[in-house]
C-alpha positions in Angstrom: 131.3 97.0 126.0 130.9 100.4 124.5 127.2 100.8 125.3 125.0 103.9 126.0 126.5 105.8 128.7 125.6 109.1 130.5 127.5 112.4 129.5 127.1 115.5 130.9 125.0 117.9 128.4 128.0 120.4 128.1 130.2 117.9 126.4 127.3 116.4 124.2 127.5 119.0 121.4 128.0 117.2 118.2 127.1 113.7 119.3 124.2 111.7 118.5 122.4 111.8 121.7 118.8 111.8 123.2 117.9 113.4 126.6 116.7 111.7 129.5 116.4 112.7 133.1 118.5 115.9 132.6 121.2 113.9 130.8 122.0 113.1 127.6 122.6 109.6 126.4 125.2 109.1 123.6 123.7 106.7 120.9 125.5 103.8 119.1 125.1 103.3 115.4 122.4 100.8 116.1 120.2 103.1 118.0 118.1 104.4 115.2 114.2 104.7 115.1 114.1 101.5 113.1 116.4 99.5 115.6 114.0 100.5 118.2 110.9 99.8 116.4 112.2 96.3 115.6 112.8 95.7 119.1 109.1 96.6 120.0 107.6 94.6 117.2 105.0 92.0 117.6 105.4 88.9 115.7 102.2 89.7 113.5 103.3 93.2 112.9 105.1 94.6 109.8 107.3 97.7 109.3 106.8 99.9 106.3 110.3 100.9 105.8 109.9 101.7 102.2 107.5 104.3 100.5 107.2 101.8 97.8 105.6 99.1 99.8 102.3 98.1 98.3 100.5 98.2 101.9 100.5 102.0 101.6 98.0 101.8 98.8 95.5 100.6 101.5 97.2 102.1 104.7 97.3 105.6 103.6 93.4 105.7 103.5 93.5 104.8 107.3 96.0 107.7 107.8 93.6 110.0 105.7 90.7 109.2 107.6 91.9 110.1 110.9 90.9 113.4 112.5 93.5 113.4 115.1 97.0 111.7 115.7 98.2 112.6 112.1 102.0 113.7 111.9 101.9 117.7 111.6 102.0 119.0 107.8 102.3 115.2 106.5 99.5 114.2 104.0 98.4 110.7 103.2 100.6 111.0 100.2 103.8 111.9 102.2 103.4 109.5 104.9 105.2 106.6 103.1 108.4 108.9 102.3 108.1 110.3 106.1 108.5 106.8 107.4 111.3 105.6 105.2 113.3 109.0 106.1 112.3 108.7 109.7 113.1 105.1 110.5 116.7 106.0 109.4 117.0 108.6 112.0 118.7 108.7 115.6 116.3 107.6 118.2 113.9 110.4 119.2 111.0 109.5 121.7 108.4 111.6 119.8 109.2 110.3 116.3 109.6 106.9 117.6 105.9 107.0 118.9 104.7 108.3 115.7 106.7 105.7 113.6 104.9 102.9 115.9 101.5 104.4 114.9 102.2 105.2 111.2 105.2 103.0 110.1 104.0 99.7 111.6 100.8 97.8 110.7 99.1 94.4 112.0 99.6 92.3 108.9 97.1 89.5 110.3 94.0 88.8 108.2 90.7 89.7 109.7 90.0 86.0 110.3 93.4 85.3 112.0 92.9 88.3 114.4 89.7 87.0 115.8 89.6 84.8 119.0 86.1 83.6 118.0 85.8 80.5 116.0 84.4 81.4 112.4 82.6 79.0 110.0 84.8 77.7 107.3 85.1 79.4 104.0 83.9 76.2 102.1 81.9 73.2 103.3 79.7 73.1 106.4 76.6 73.7 104.3 74.0 73.1 107.0 75.7 75.5 109.4 75.7 78.3 106.8 72.1 77.8 106.4 71.4 77.9 110.2 73.7 81.1 110.2 71.7 82.4 107.4 68.4 81.9 109.2 69.8 83.8 112.2 70.8 86.5 109.9 67.5 86.7 108.1 65.6 87.1 111.4 68.0 89.2 113.1 69.7 91.5 110.8 67.3 94.3 110.6 67.2 94.8 114.5 71.2 94.3 114.6 72.0 98.0 115.1 75.6 98.9 114.1 76.0 95.2 113.0 73.5 95.4 110.5 74.4 94.4 107.3 73.2 96.6 104.1 70.1 95.0 102.3 72.2 94.2 99.3 75.1 92.8 101.3 74.2 89.2 100.2 73.3 90.0 96.6 70.8 92.4 94.7 68.4 89.5 94.8 68.0 89.2 98.4 67.6 85.5 99.2 64.5 84.3 100.6 65.2 80.6 101.6 68.0 78.9 103.5 69.7 77.1 100.5 70.4 80.3 98.6 70.8 82.3 101.9 73.3 80.0 103.4 75.2 80.2 100.1 75.1 84.0 99.9 76.3 84.4 103.3 79.0 81.9 103.0 80.3 84.0 100.1 80.0 87.2 101.9 81.7 86.2 105.0 84.4 84.3 102.9 85.2 87.6 101.1 85.7 89.4 104.5 88.1 86.8 106.0 91.0 87.6 104.2 90.8 91.5 104.8 94.0 93.0 106.2 94.0 94.5 109.7 95.5 97.6 108.2 92.6 98.2 106.0 90.1 101.0 106.3 87.0 99.9 108.2 88.1 96.6 109.2 87.6 97.1 113.1 84.0 97.5 112.5 83.8 94.8 109.8 85.6 92.4 112.3 82.5 92.8 114.6 80.0 92.1 111.8 81.9 88.9 110.9 82.0 87.8 114.5 78.3 88.4 114.4 77.2 86.9 111.4 79.8 84.3 110.5 80.8 82.5 113.5 80.6 78.9 114.5 78.3 79.9 117.1 75.8 81.4 114.5 75.9 78.1 112.7 74.8 76.1 115.7 
């Protein structure tokens, strides 16, 4: 089979090649960055191979927020086009690593990404009321997991019936956040804290 083979650097001129261990490896037409990214993909990941992908609307905000790890001279408004072009190029380790970071997203919902069981988005009224009682007594001392005072509505609930309903509504609104959205890592920890089956027991 005409698979990748080692050839001397002096005869590699003009070939599509990548260096490794002092040699040049001739690449086949399939050895694009996209091909390599696909072979590394987990089942819940999605490749952003088009600058028109609607996911960019949210994911570019993640890129914008990073103080390090960005691609030099590429802004959040250019990253989609960079991915579209770069994925078509012949394999290059540096660009492959950058593509795995910025052209691939975790497409799971926040709920699906968590290992801890969560309370259902509807039903389980009594469990939501118990979860609210824990929230009501513990939120002020929850540190980084504290929710803003108006998280459950401008009229802060003061009894478990309204409180359970309000907490249920807040949690359900976070369950479908995508793991490529800005701030989802911190939100996941808060959801685990206040919306879990454990909180409702």
